[in-house]
N, C-alpha and C positions, 0 to 999 in steps of 0.2 A: 812276710820277710822282714827280718829285723833291721835295725838301723845299720848302714854299711859300715864296716871297720876298715879304714884305709889310712895310710900315711899321708896326711894332707899336703905334705912338701912334695911328695911324689906326684899327687893328683894335680897340683898347680904346675908343676914342672912339665906334665904331660899336655895339659889343655891350655895353660896360660890364662891371660886376661884379654878378653876380646875387645873392650873398650877402654883402653889405657888412657886415652885422651880425657875422658870425663874425669876418671879417678885422679889424674894428675892435676887437672883444672881445680878439682875440689880441694885437693891437698894444698896446692899452692896458695889459694885464697884462705884455707883455714889457717896456715902458718902465718900468713900476713896479718889476718885479724887478731891471731893470738899474740903476736909481736906487738902489735899496737896497744893491746890491752895491758901487756906486761909494761910497756913504756908509760902508760897513763897511771899504773900502780906504782911504779918507781918514782916518776916525776910528778906526782899528784900535786903537791903544794906548789911547784913552779907553774904547772899548768893553770891551776885555778887562779894563781896570782897574776899571770899573764891576762887572763879573762877579766880580771878585776881592773887591770890597767886599761882595758878597752872600754871601761865604763859600766861594766855589770857589778852590781852590789855583792858583797861577800856571799850571802846565802845563795842567790841564783848561779853565782860563778861556781861554787863548789858542787851545786846539784848538776849543772851542765858538765862539769868535768867527771863527775862520778857516774852520771848517766851514759855518757860516751864511752867511758872506760868499760862499764857493765854491759852495754850494747855490744861492743866489739868482742868481749869475752864470750858472751852468749852466742853470737854469730860464729865465732870460731868452733864452739862446742857443737853447734848444729852442723856445720860443714864437716867436722871430723866424723860425726855420727853418719851423715850421708855417705861419705867416702868409705866408711867401714862397712855399711850396708851394702853398697854396690860392690865392694870387694868380696864380701860374704856371698852375695846373690850370684855373682858371675860364675863361680865354680862350686864352692861347698854346698850352697843351697840347690843348685841345679842338679848336682850329683845325688844329694839326698832325695829330691823330688823325683828323679829319674827312677829310684829304686821303689818310691811309693806308687808311680805310675805302673811299673811293672807288677807289683804286688796286688794291684787292683784288678788285674786279669787273672782269673782263678785257674784256668786250664791252658798251659802252653803245650801240652803234649800233641795237640792237633794242629799247632801253628807251623805252617810251612813258608808262608810269605808275609812278611811285616814290612811296613813303610813308617819311616820318620820324616815327617814334613818339616822342613827348615832345620836340617840336621847340624848345621853350623860345624862346630868342632868335634862333634860326635859324642858328647856325654851321654845323651839319651840313646843314641844309636848303638854305642858299644855296650851299653848296659842291656839292651835288647839282645844284642849278639851274645853276650855272656850267659844270659838266661837260656837261650837256644842251645848254646854249648853244653851248659849244666844239664840239660834235658836229654842230651845225646841226640839232638835233632840235626837233620841234615838241612833244616830250614835256612833261609837267608833274610836278611833285613837290608832294605834299599834306603839310602839316605838321599833325599831330595833337597837340593839348595839352589837357590837362584844365582849365587856367586860362584865363581870359578875357584872353589876351595877343595876340589876332590883330592888333590895330592896331599894337603894337610890333614884332611880327615881320614884318608886311609893310612897315613903315618900314625895317627892316635890309635887306629884300630889295630895296627901292627904292634905298637908298643903295649897295647892292653892284650895282645894275643888272641885276637878274635877276627883277624883279617880275612880268615877263610869263610866267615859268615856274613861279610859286609860287602855291599855293592853301592856305589854312588852314582847319581845321576844329577846333571844340571837341568833346571827347569823352573817354571813359574807355577806357584801353588793354585793360581787361578786357572790354569790350563795344564793339569798335570799329564805327562807323556805316558801314561798307562790306560790300558783298556778298562772297561767297566768290570766290576767284581773281581779285582785282582789280588786283593790281600785279605788274610784272615784278621789282621790286626793293623790298625793305623794309629800312630801317636804322634804327639807334637808338643814341644816345650818352649814356651815363651817366644813363639814366632809369630802367630797369625796376626797379632796386634800391628805388626810392622807391614802387613799386606795393605797396599793402597795409600801408604803414608805420604806419597808424592802428591796427593790431593789435600793433604792436611789431615791429622789424626782425627779431629772432631767433625769433619765434613761429612755430608750425606754420601758423597762420592766414595770417600774411603770406606764408610760402612757397607756400602754396596759391593766394594771389592772384597772386603773381608767375608762377606756372605757367599761371594762366589768360591772362595777357598774352602769354606766350610761344606759347600755343595760338592766340591770336588772330593773332599774327604769321604763324604757319604757315596759318591758315585763308584770310587775305586774300592770301597769296602765290600767284601763278599756278604751275601746274605747270611745272617747268623753271626757275623764278625763283630768285633768290638772296637770302638774308637775311644781314645783317652787324650785329651788336651788340656795341658796346663798353660794358662795365659794370663795376661795382665788386663785389668780394667774392664774388657769388653765381653767377659764370659756371659753376662745376661743376654747379650745380642745372639750369642752362638746357641744358648738354651732355646731361645724363641724360634731361631732357624731350624733347629733339630726338631722341635715340635712340629713346625710347619711340614717338614720332611718325613713326619711319622715315625721318628725313631722311638725304639723302645727302651725301657729301664734306664732313663736319663737320670744321672746323679751328679750332684754339686757338692764339692767338699766345703769345708769351712774356709775362712779367709787366711790367706798367708801373705805377709808382706814381703814383697820382692822388689828390688830396685826402687824403694821408697814409695811403692804405690801397692794397691790392692790386687791380688791375684787369687785365682781359684783353679781347681781341677774339675773338669766335666767329663764324665764317661758316658757312654751309650751303646746300645746294640742295635745293628741294623736288622729289621725283620726279614725272615726268609721269604715272606710274601707281603704284598702291599697292605698296609693297615690304614683304615679310615678313622680320622679323629685325632685328637691331640694326646700325646704321651704323657704319663704322669711324671712329675719331677719331685724328687725326694732329695732330702739333705742326707748325705752320706758321711759319717763320722770316721770311716776307715783311715782317713788322712790326718786324723787329730794329732796335733803336736803343739807344744807351746812355744812356737817360733814366731807367732804372729806379733 
């Protein structure tokens, strides 16, 4: 599947920005640092003269004023870059990666039941529903989210014209409200890293909670079904857990920078029968793109 061609103004109007507070925080500080650096540039002579009046020699006074102005300008640049990356990652990158996830599943003709774990605003959920609709399938995709966001998620599905293929459920990814072997395809987009965050992202307890979620993904996936997870930072942990669970055809994409950190896509297939031994892990460059 090629790169999606959409009006980004329309896409942002449908899905919005989920974490506006972080974006606003970064922009306010970026503007503040930029303003200070401009003041240092305009009033450089009075500033270093004032430093001289405090007892600093001319050379160190000029260096201190110049260094402070340069530091604030560089800080403003970094903050603007961070804000831009988060803005891009929040919708545009997620929209693009959703289509890459879909394209990594070669045969949608047999998919009747799909699950999006941590569906949020529905970017990946609706992309799956669109694929089912394009295939002329009567299948449905279920969006699971722990927040009470069903109404807003279904609203985006209706705006995208795929509401007849979408169902939403509220639930915890560590104890999904579904029977074993329920879905032909299970997908997830930048969600699993949030599981267990109440214990602290780097704690052993948080890692154990994330592994529970990975185990649940495997449990609800049918034998022969495909799982595809795009997530931040912790993908190597997921790969090890999938190996322990004897998943087949485990593939890891190249690095993609999202929300200012490293992310990868990992895909796998659940064997129809129990397999003894570790699965092979291969790098898969199907997701290659110069957005790292």
